[in-house]
C-alpha positions as CSV (number, residue, x, y, z in Angstrom):
1,X,194.5,125.0,155.8
2,X,191.3,126.9,156.2
3,X,190.3,129.8,154.0
4,X,189.0,132.8,155.7
5,X,185.5,133.2,154.3
6,X,185.8,130.0,152.3
7,X,185.8,126.2,152.5
8,X,188.6,124.0,153.7
9,X,191.1,123.4,151.0
10,X,194.5,121.8,151.7
11,X,195.8,122.4,148.2
12,X,194.2,125.7,147.6
13,X,197.4,127.7,146.7
14,X,198.5,125.2,144.0
15,X,195.0,125.0,142.6
16,X,194.7,128.8,142.5
17,X,197.7,129.0,140.3
18,X,196.6,126.2,138.0
19,X,193.0,127.4,137.6
20,X,193.3,131.2,137.7
21,X,197.0,131.9,137.0
22,X,197.5,133.8,140.2
23,X,200.4,133.7,142.7
24,X,200.4,132.9,146.4
25,X,202.6,135.4,148.4
26,X,202.7,134.5,152.1
27,X,199.1,134.1,153.1
28,X,197.8,136.3,150.3
29,X,196.6,135.5,146.7
30,X,197.7,138.0,144.1
31,X,196.9,138.4,140.5
32,X,193.2,139.0,140.4
33,X,192.5,142.8,140.4
34,X,190.6,143.8,143.5
35,X,190.6,140.3,144.9
36,X,192.4,139.2,148.0
37,X,192.0,135.8,149.7
38,X,193.9,134.9,152.9
39,X,194.0,131.6,154.7
40,X,195.3,130.5,158.1
41,X,196.7,127.3,159.3
42,X,194.5,125.6,161.9
43,X,195.2,122.8,164.4
44,X,192.8,120.0,163.4
45,X,193.6,117.0,165.6
46,X,194.1,114.9,162.5
47,X,196.2,111.8,162.1
48,X,199.5,113.0,160.6
49,X,202.0,110.2,161.0
50,X,202.2,106.4,161.5
51,X,204.9,104.2,162.9
52,X,205.4,100.5,162.2
53,X,207.7,98.4,164.5
54,X,210.0,95.8,163.1
55,X,212.1,92.9,164.2
56,X,214.3,92.9,161.1
57,X,214.9,96.3,159.4
58,X,215.9,95.0,156.0
59,X,213.0,92.5,155.8
60,X,210.4,95.2,156.9
61,X,211.8,97.8,154.5
62,X,211.7,95.3,151.6
63,X,208.1,94.2,152.5
64,X,206.7,97.8,152.4
65,X,208.7,98.8,149.4
66,X,207.7,95.8,147.3
67,X,204.1,95.4,148.5
68,X,203.0,99.0,148.6
69,X,205.6,100.9,146.6
70,X,206.6,103.1,149.5
71,X,209.9,104.9,149.6
72,X,212.1,103.8,152.5
73,X,214.9,105.9,153.8
74,X,217.0,104.6,156.7
75,X,218.2,107.3,159.1
76,X,221.1,105.6,161.0
77,X,221.8,108.7,163.1
78,X,218.3,108.4,164.6
79,X,218.0,104.5,164.5
80,X,214.8,105.1,162.5
81,X,213.5,104.5,159.0
82,X,211.4,107.2,157.2
83,X,208.5,105.9,155.1
84,X,207.1,108.0,152.3
85,X,203.8,106.9,150.9
86,X,203.4,109.6,148.2
87,X,205.1,112.8,146.8
88,X,206.8,115.1,149.3
89,X,208.5,118.5,149.2
90,X,212.1,119.3,150.2
91,X,211.2,119.2,153.9
92,X,209.7,115.7,153.5
93,X,206.1,116.9,154.0
94,X,203.2,115.5,151.9
95,X,202.4,117.6,148.8
96,X,199.0,116.1,148.1
97,X,196.0,115.5,150.3
98,X,194.8,112.1,151.1
99,X,197.8,110.2,152.6
100,X,200.3,110.5,155.4
101,X,203.9,109.5,155.8
102,X,205.5,107.7,158.7
103,X,208.3,105.6,159.9
104,X,209.6,102.3,161.1
105,X,211.7,101.4,164.2
106,X,213.0,98.4,166.1
107,X,210.3,96.8,168.2
108,X,211.1,97.3,171.9
109,X,209.5,98.5,175.1
110,X,205.9,99.7,175.0
111,X,206.2,100.2,171.2
112,X,204.7,96.9,169.9
113,X,201.8,97.3,167.5
114,X,201.5,99.9,164.7
115,X,200.8,103.4,166.0
116,X,199.5,106.7,164.8
117,X,200.4,110.2,165.7
118,X,197.9,113.0,166.1
119,X,198.7,116.6,165.2
120,X,198.2,118.9,168.3
121,X,198.7,122.6,168.8
122,X,200.3,122.2,172.2
123,X,201.7,118.9,173.5
124,X,201.8,120.0,177.2
125,X,198.2,121.1,177.2
126,X,197.2,117.9,175.5
127,X,199.1,115.8,178.0
128,X,197.1,117.5,180.8
129,X,193.8,116.6,179.0
130,X,195.0,113.0,178.6
131,X,195.6,112.8,182.3
132,X,192.2,114.2,183.1
133,X,190.6,111.5,180.9
134,X,192.3,108.6,182.6
135,X,195.1,108.3,180.0
136,X,198.8,108.2,180.9
137,X,202.0,109.8,179.5
138,X,204.4,107.1,178.3
139,X,207.1,109.4,176.8
140,X,207.3,113.1,177.6
141,X,207.6,115.8,174.9
142,X,210.9,115.5,173.0
143,X,212.3,117.1,169.9
144,X,212.5,115.4,166.6
145,X,215.3,117.1,164.8
146,X,214.2,120.6,163.8
147,X,210.8,119.3,162.5
148,X,208.8,119.4,165.7
149,X,208.1,117.5,168.9
150,X,206.7,114.1,169.8
151,X,205.2,112.6,173.0
152,X,203.6,109.2,173.5
153,X,200.5,108.4,175.6
154,X,198.3,105.5,176.4
155,X,194.6,106.3,176.0
156,X,191.9,105.2,178.4
157,X,191.9,101.8,176.7
158,X,195.7,101.2,176.9
159,X,196.4,102.0,173.3
160,X,199.7,103.7,172.5
161,X,199.2,107.0,170.6
162,X,201.7,109.6,169.5
163,X,201.2,113.3,169.8
164,X,202.9,115.6,167.2
165,X,203.6,119.3,167.5
166,X,205.2,121.2,164.6
167,X,208.3,123.2,165.5
C-alpha cells in the first residue's frame, strides 16, 4: 500500500494501532484529533506467488515442510497444494511483509521448473504488452476460485511466468 503524502508502508495500519493507539476504518485513520491519513492500494508489478512442480506430492510436501518449516495444505478439488511460508489471515493472504506464499502441482506440460507469478492490474492489457515484446501467452486468463485470475506467459527468453490479477 502507498500512503498519500507519505512513504510506502505495507503494514502501516497495524503499526498505527500499535504505536499511536488509533483505529483504521476503511482507508482512514481515526483517533488522533484533527489528523486524517488515507492510503490507496497500488499495482506494483511485484512477485506475489511461486509454484513448485513435483513428481511425487507426498515426497515434495514432506521435503518443504521438514526443510523449511512451510505449512502444506493439499487442495484435492483443485489438484493443487497450497504452500504457506509465514503467517496468513483468514483469506490465506500474507500478514507480514518480506515473504510470499505459493503452491505445488504435478509436473506436466510446459510447467517444469519452479515459477513465479507477478501481480498485475489487468491481465488482458499485460498479455498485449507481452506479445508486443516477443513473449507468448501459454495459458489465457482463468479464474482461481474467488481469489483472482491467473494467466501464464513465456517471456522473450522462453521462461514461464505467471500473471496474477486480484478479483
